[in-house]
MIBATOR-217976 format. One record per atom (N, C-alpha, C, O): residue in three letters; y, x negated, z negated. Coordinates in pm, whole numbers, plus 32768, in hexadecimal, padded with zeros to 4 digits. Example, Ala and Ser with C-alpha at 12.3 -4.5 7.8 and 13.67 -1.06 7.14 Angstrom:
BEGIN
ALA7DC77AD97CF4 ALA7E3E7B327CF4 ALA7EB67AD87CF4 ALA7EB47A707CB2 SER7F1F7AFB7D3C SER7F967AA97D36 SER80037AF67CED SER80727AC37CDC 
END
This chain:
BEGIN
UNKC523EA439829 UNKC556EA26979D UNKC51CEAA5974F UNKC532EB0D978C UNKC4D9EAB396D8 UNKC4FBEB21968B UNKC578EB479638 UNKC5D2EAF4962A UNKC580EBC29602 UNKC5D2EBE595C4 UNKC5EEEB719564 UNKC658EB34956C UNKC57EEB4A94F5 UNKC591EAEF948E UNKC5B5EA5994DF UNKC5EBEA00949D UNKC5A5EA4E952C UNKC5AEE9BB9551 UNKC64EE9AE9594 UNKC680E93F95A3 UNKC68DEA1A95B4 UNKC706EA4295D8 UNKC760EA2F956C UNKC7C7E9EC9574 UNKC73CEA66950F UNKC78CEA689488 UNKC778E9F69439 UNKC7D3E9D693EC UNKC6FCE9A6943E UNKC705E91A940E UNKC757E8A49441 UNKC783E8409408 UNKC75DE8D894D0 UNKC798E875953B UNKC845E882950D UNKC88FE82094FF UNKC868E90594FC UNKC8EEE91B94D5 UNKC90BE8EC944B UNKC97CE8C4942E UNKC8A9E8EF93F5 UNKC8D5E8AE9370 UNKC8DCE82F9368 UNKC922E7FD9310 UNKC898E7E393BF UNKC89EE74C93C2 UNKC92EE73793C7 UNKC968E6F09374 UNKC967E7739427 UNKCA02E7469454 UNKCA62E79593D5 UNKCAD7E77393C4 UNKCA2AE7F0938F UNKCA84E8469330 UNKCA2EE86C92AB UNKCA0DE8DB9283 UNKCA12E7E2926E UNKC9B2E820920B UNKC9C9E86E9189 UNKC96FE888913A UNKCA45E890917C UNKCA8AE8C3910E UNKCABFE9579140 UNKCAFBE9A090F0 UNKCAADE974919E UNKCACAEA0991EF UNKCA61EA789197 UNKC9E6EA83919B UNKCAC4EAC1914B UNKCA5AEB1B90EB UNKCA06EB839139 UNKC996EBAD911C UNKCA63EBA991B6 UNKCA27EC1E920D UNKC9A1EBE59259 UNKC93AEC29925B UNKC9A8EB709293 UNKC91BEB1D92D3 UNKC8D5EB299261 UNKC864EB51927E UNKC8E2EB1791DF UNKC864EAE8919D UNKC844EB6A9166 UNKC7CDEB759147 UNKC888EBCB9152 UNKC843EC6E913B UNKC7F5EC8B91B7 UNKC783ECB891AD UNKC829EC759225 UNKC7F2EC9092A9 UNKC74DEC5492A6 UNKC6E2EC8F92BA UNKC765EBE8928E UNKC6D4EB959268 UNKC68AEBC29206 UNKC60FEBC1920D UNKC6CEEBF0919D UNKC66DEC37912A UNKC60EEC9B9158 UNKC595ECAD914E UNKC680ECDF9195 UNKC64EED7E91F4 UNKC5D1ED6A9235 UNKC56DEDB09224 UNKC5DEED029283 UNKC580ECE09305 UNKC500ECA992B1 UNKC492ECD392D6 UNKC504EC61925B UNKC49EEC179233 UNKC456EC8191DA UNKC3E0EC7691BB UNKC49EECE191B7 UNKC43DED639182 UNKC402ED9F91CE UNKC390EDC191B0 UNKC433EDC09244 UNKC3FDEE0892CA UNKC36DEDAC92FD UNKC317EDD4934B UNKC371ED5692D0 UNKC2F0ECD992ED UNKC2A6ECDA9273 UNKC23DEC9A9274 UNKC2C2ED0C921C UNKC247ED0C919B UNKC27FECBA9159 UNKC257ECC990E6 UNKC2E5EC459162 UNKC2F5EBEC9118 UNKC346EBF6909D UNKC3A9EBB09084 UNKC30EEC5C904A UNKC355EC8B8FEC UNKC383EC348F71 UNKC3EDEC428F34 UNKC32DEBE38F5C UNKC378EB618EF7 UNKC3EFEB1D8F36 UNKC45AEB1E8EFA UNKC3E3EAE58FA9 UNKC456EAA78FE5 UNKC4BAEAFA8FE1 UNKC526EAC88FBF UNKC4B7EB898FFF UNKC51AEBE89015 UNKC54DEC0F8F8F UNKC5B9EC498F96 UNKC524EC028F22 UNKC52FEC278E8E UNKC587EBC68E77 UNKC5F5EBE38E48 UNKC563EB348E97 UNKC5BEEAD88E4E UNKC61BEAB18EA9 UNKC671EA628E82 UNKC61EEAD88F1C UNKC6ADEAD88F82 UNKC70AEB2D8F36 UNKC778EAFE8F1C UNKC6E4EBC48F06 UNKC740EC288EEA UNKC741EBD78E58 UNKC7B7EBC58E3A UNKC708EBB48E18 UNKC72AEB7F8D84 UNKC7C5EB148D6F UNKC821EB1A8D1D UNKC7A9EAB58DE2 UNKC808EA578DFF UNKC894EAB08E10 UNKC8FBEA968DD0 UNKC887EB238E77 UNKC8FBEB548E87 UNKC933EBAB8E05 UNKC9A7EBD18DF7 UNKC8D7EBBD8DB9 UNKC8F8EC1B8D25 UNKC936EBC68CF3 UNKC98BEBFA8CAB UNKC93DEB2D8CEF UNKC96FEAB78CA5 UNKC9F9EAAC8CC3 UNKCA4EEA908C6F UNKCA13EAC68D4A UNKCA98EA968D7E UNKCB2EEAD98D42 UNKCB30EB4D8D1A UNKCB7EEAA18D41 UNKCC03EAC18D11 UNKCC6AEAFD8D81 UNKCCAAEAB98DD1 UNKCC6AEB8F8D74 UNKCC52EBE08D4E UNKCBA4EC048D69 UNKCB83EBDF8DDA UNKCB3DEC3D8D20 UNKCACCEC6F8D44 UNKCAD8ECAB8DB6 UNKCB43ECE38DCE UNKCA7EECAD8E08 UNKCA6EECF08E7D UNKCA26ED908E75 UNKC9ADED9E8E87 UNKCA68EDE48E60 UNKCA2CEE798E2B UNKC9C1EEA48E8C UNKC95AEECB8E55 UNKC9C2EEA78F13 UNKC94DEEC98F50 UNKC8C1EE8D8F40 UNKC854EEBF8F5C UNKC8E1EE068F04 UNKC842EDBE8EE4 UNKC805EE058E5E UNKC78CEE0E8E46 UNKC864EE308E13 UNKC835EE9E8DA6 UNKC7C8EF0F8DD6 UNKC752EF228DB9 UNKC822EF508E27 UNKC7D3EFD38E70 UNKC76DEFA58E95 UNKC70DEFC48E50 UNKC757EF5B8EF5 UNKC6DAEF338F53 UNKC68EEEEB8EE1 UNKC61DEF1C8ED4 UNKC6A1EE9E8EA0 UNKC63BEE518E30 UNKC5FBEEE28DEE UNKC581EEEF8DF2 UNKC649EF488DB7 UNKC606EFB38D77 UNKC5A1EFF28DCD UNKC52CF0068DAB UNKC5D1F00F8E3B UNKC56DF0508E9B UNKC4F5F00E8EBA UNKC48FF0528EC6 UNKC4F1EF8F8ECA UNKC4A9EF378EF8 UNKC42BEF258E91 UNKC3B2EF1E8EA7 UNKC473EF218E1A UNKC42FEF1E8D93 UNKC3C9EF988D82 UNKC351EF8F8D69 UNKC40BEFFB8D91 UNKC3C7F0918D81 UNKC366F0978DF4 UNKC2FCF0D18DDC UNKC372F0718E4D UNKC317F0728EDB UNKC295F02D8E94 UNKC225F05F8E9E UNKC2ACEFC28E54 UNKC245EF608E28 UNKC210EF8E8DAF UNKC1C1EF428D77 UNKC22BF0088D72 UNKC217F0478D11 UNKC216F0018C87 UNKC1CFF00E8C23 UNKC28CEFA88CA8 UNKC2CCEF538C23 UNKC340EF9E8BD1 UNKC3B0EF718BB7 UNKC307F0258BAB UNKC38AF0768B84 UNKC3ECF0478B0C UNKC466F0568B06 UNKC3A4F0128ABC UNKC3F3EFF88A5B UNKC442EF6B8A8A UNKC4A4EF4D8A45 UNKC42EEF338ACF UNKC491EEB68B00 UNKC4F7EEF68B43 UNKC56BEECF8B3D UNKC4CCEF688B90 UNKC51CEFAA8C04 UNKC580EFF98BAA UNKC5F0EFFF8BDD UNKC574F0378B32 UNKC5C0F07A8AE4 UNKC641F00E8A8C UNKC6B6F0208A6C UNKC5E7EFA48A7F UNKC665EF3F8A5C UNKC6CEEF068AD4 UNKC749EF068AD0 UNKC696EEE88B17 UNKC6E9EEC28B9D UNKC765EF368BD1 UNKC7D9EF1F8BF3 UNKC726EFA78BC8 UNKC78DF0208BE3 UNKC7ECF0308B8D UNKC85FF03B8BB8 UNKC7D3F0338B06 UNKC83BF00F8A93 UNKC88CEFCD8AA6 UNKC8FEEFFC8A9E UNKC87AEF428AC8 UNKC8C5EECF8AD5 UNKC91AEEE18B39 UNKC98AEEAD8B31 UNKC8F7EF2D8BAA UNKC93BEF2D8C27 UNKC995EFC08C0F UNKC9F1EFD78C5D UNKC981F0008BC4 UNKC9C9F0708BB7 UNKCA4BF0488B5D UNKCABEF0738B62 UNKCA15EFEE8B11 UNKCA93EFAF8A9C UNKCB0DEF5F8B03 UNKCB86EF6D8AF5 UNKCACCEF108B63 UNKCB13EEBA8BC4 UNKCB48EF1E8C1F UNKCBBCEF038C3F UNKCB1CEF838C52 UNKCB52EFB38CB2 UNKCBDDF00D8C79 UNKCC3CF02B8CC1 UNKCBD0F02D8BED UNKCC33F0848BA9 UNKCCAAF00F8BAB UNKCD1BF02B8BD2 UNKCC83EF868B7B UNKCCFBEF228B56 UNKCD23EEF78BC4 UNKCD8DEEB88BC2 UNKCCE2EF088C3D UNKCD29EEF88CBF UNKCD8DEF5E8CF5 UNKCDD7EF538D57 UNKCD7EEFCC8C98 UNKCDB2F0498CDC UNKCD5AF0A38D5A UNKCD8BF1058D92 UNKCCE9F0768D71 UNKCC99F0B88DE1 UNKCC58F1318DAC UNKCBDEF1398DB6 UNKCC8DF17D8D81 UNKCC53F2268D45 UNKCBDAF2438DC3 UNKCB67F25B8DA0 UNKCBF1F2418E1F UNKCB90F26A8EA4 UNKCB00F21E8E64 UNKCAA0F2548E2C UNKCB14F1A38E7F UNKCA80F1458E63 UNKCA5EF16F8DC8 UNKC9E9F1888DAF UNKCAABF1778D76 UNKCA8EF1A68CFC UNKCA48F21D8CE4 UNKC9EEF2278C91 UNKCA79F2918D41 UNKCA2EF31F8D2B UNKC9B6F3198D77 UNKC959F35F8D50 UNKC9A7F2C88DEB UNKC945F2A78E1A UNKC8CDF2778DD3 UNKC85DF2A88DE1 UNKC8E8F2218D91 UNKC87FF1D18D3A UNKC856F2178CAC UNKC7ECF2038C72 UNKC8BBF26A8C81 UNKC8BCF2C98C1A UNKC840F3218C42 UNKC7DEF3338BF9 UNKC84FF3528CBC UNKC7F0F3CE8CE8 UNKC762F3B98D0D UNKC708F40D8D0C UNKC75AF3088D3D UNKC6D6F2F88D4F UNKC680F2CB8CC3 UNKC607F2DB8CB0 UNKC6E3F28E8C65 UNKC6BCF2768BD3 UNKC676F2ED8BAF UNKC5FFF2ED8B8E UNKC6C4F35C8BB7 UNKC687F3D08B65 UNKC61DF4068BC0 UNKC5CEF44E8B83 UNKC605F3F98C3D UNKC594F4258C84 UNKC511F3D98C4C UNKC4A4F4118C56 UNKC51BF3578C11 UNKC4C1F2FD8BE5 UNKC47FF3458B57 UNKC41BF3148B22 UNKC4B6F3A58B2C UNKC486F3D18AAC UNKC3F9F4678AC1 UNKC3C5F4998A5E 
END
């Protein structure tokens, strides 16, 4: 059973598990299933509260796909969410990555 199949199996039992959904999004990216990965990250970013790591991973993935304007937008939103959740470490990492895109 592949890692993706394992994650999908676990998600069948726990479909709302945030970390499993995040792990699946990362695995989809590894398999070059970028649109599926980004869609899953997008759903995590719409959670209450938004899942901050998905903003950073989406920003990096979009930058790697040369979708720089979209990456900047997602990272800016992620910084805002990270600060709202008092996750200053994540905000700083995203800010540093955002600055590197200039």
